[in-house]
C-alpha positions in Angstrom: 246.8 -105.6 -165.5 244.5 -107.4 -167.9 241.5 -105.9 -168.6 238.1 -108.2 -168.1 237.0 -109.8 -171.0 233.6 -109.1 -172.9 231.1 -112.0 -171.7 229.7 -112.4 -175.7 228.5 -115.7 -174.4 225.7 -114.1 -172.4 225.6 -111.2 -174.7 224.6 -113.7 -177.3 222.1 -115.5 -175.3 220.2 -112.1 -174.4 220.3 -111.6 -178.4 219.0 -114.7 -179.0 216.1 -114.4 -176.1 214.8 -110.9 -177.4 214.7 -112.0 -181.1 213.6 -115.5 -180.8 209.9 -115.7 -180.7 209.6 -118.2 -178.0 207.8 -117.8 -174.5 211.2 -116.9 -172.9 212.1 -114.0 -174.7 208.9 -112.8 -174.8 208.8 -113.1 -170.8 211.9 -111.2 -170.9 210.5 -108.4 -173.0 206.7 -108.2 -171.0 209.7 -108.1 -167.7 211.3 -105.4 -169.4 208.4 -103.4 -170.5 206.6 -103.7 -167.2 209.7 -102.4 -164.9 210.0 -99.2 -167.4 206.8 -98.6 -167.2 206.4 -98.2 -163.8 209.9 -96.2 -163.2 208.2 -93.5 -165.8 204.6 -93.7 -164.3 205.3 -94.2 -160.8 206.4 -90.7 -159.7 203.0 -88.9 -161.7 201.2 -91.3 -159.5 202.7 -90.5 -156.4 202.8 -86.8 -157.6 199.0 -86.6 -158.0 198.2 -88.9 -155.0 200.4 -86.1 -153.1 198.4 -83.3 -154.8 195.4 -84.6 -153.8 196.0 -85.6 -150.4 197.5 -81.7 -149.8 194.4 -80.4 -151.3 192.6 -82.4 -148.6 194.4 -81.2 -145.8 194.4 -77.4 -146.7 190.1 -78.0 -146.5 190.6 -79.6 -143.3 192.9 -76.9 -141.8 191.5 -74.1 -139.5 192.7 -70.6 -138.6 191.8 -69.6 -134.9 190.3 -65.5 -135.5 191.1 -65.2 -132.2 194.4 -65.6 -132.3 195.5 -66.6 -135.8 196.5 -69.8 -134.8 195.9 -73.0 -138.2 195.2 -75.7 -136.7 193.6 -79.5 -138.2 190.2 -80.7 -136.8 188.6 -80.4 -133.1 186.4 -77.9 -132.1 188.6 -76.2 -129.7 191.4 -74.1 -130.8 194.6 -75.4 -129.1 196.7 -72.4 -128.5 194.0 -70.2 -126.8 190.8 -72.8 -126.1 188.2 -70.8 -128.4 185.7 -72.9 -129.2 184.9 -73.3 -133.1 181.5 -73.1 -134.4 180.3 -75.1 -137.1 178.9 -73.7 -140.3 175.9 -75.1 -141.9 178.4 -76.9 -144.4 180.4 -78.5 -141.6 182.8 -76.2 -142.4 184.8 -74.0 -139.6 182.6 -70.9 -139.0 183.6 -68.3 -136.5 184.4 -69.3 -132.8 181.9 -68.7 -130.2 184.5 -66.4 -128.2 185.4 -64.3 -131.2 186.6 -60.8 -130.6 183.9 -58.4 -130.2 183.6 -55.7 -133.0 184.4 -52.6 -132.8 180.8 -50.7 -133.0 180.4 -53.0 -129.8 182.9 -51.9 -127.3 181.8 -50.3 -124.3 184.2 -47.2 -122.7 185.9 -48.5 -119.9 187.7 -46.5 -117.0 191.2 -45.8 -118.6 192.3 -45.8 -114.6 191.1 -49.8 -114.3 192.4 -51.3 -117.6 196.0 -49.4 -117.7 198.5 -50.6 -115.7 200.9 -47.9 -113.7 204.7 -48.2 -114.3 207.4 -46.7 -111.9 210.3 -46.8 -112.9 213.0 -47.1 -110.0 216.8 -46.5 -110.2 218.6 -50.2 -109.3 221.9 -49.8 -107.5 224.7 -52.2 -107.4 
């Protein structure tokens, strides 16, 4: 099996183009420089765009105090249907149907709010 020959002609032509002060050499150097800068800067640019996008998304997320569901946008919690109350700065405030604070709880009759469970034996 023969080894492929080294393309000396093309290596010499590339060296002449890079070393020659002509327009073809400058074009090749500019092209290589542009590709190198793109390869080095593109990941940094994409990371910055992703970070800014993530921060914007986090600011738009609302958490419902009634059920704890996190959602983006809307005036109603998609999980429990609680209406959100907009704050003075346009951000999400407390929902209109928020749970009652413990100081406002009314005494209820336990027989009306508990469920009686009767245990029965299951026979095959």
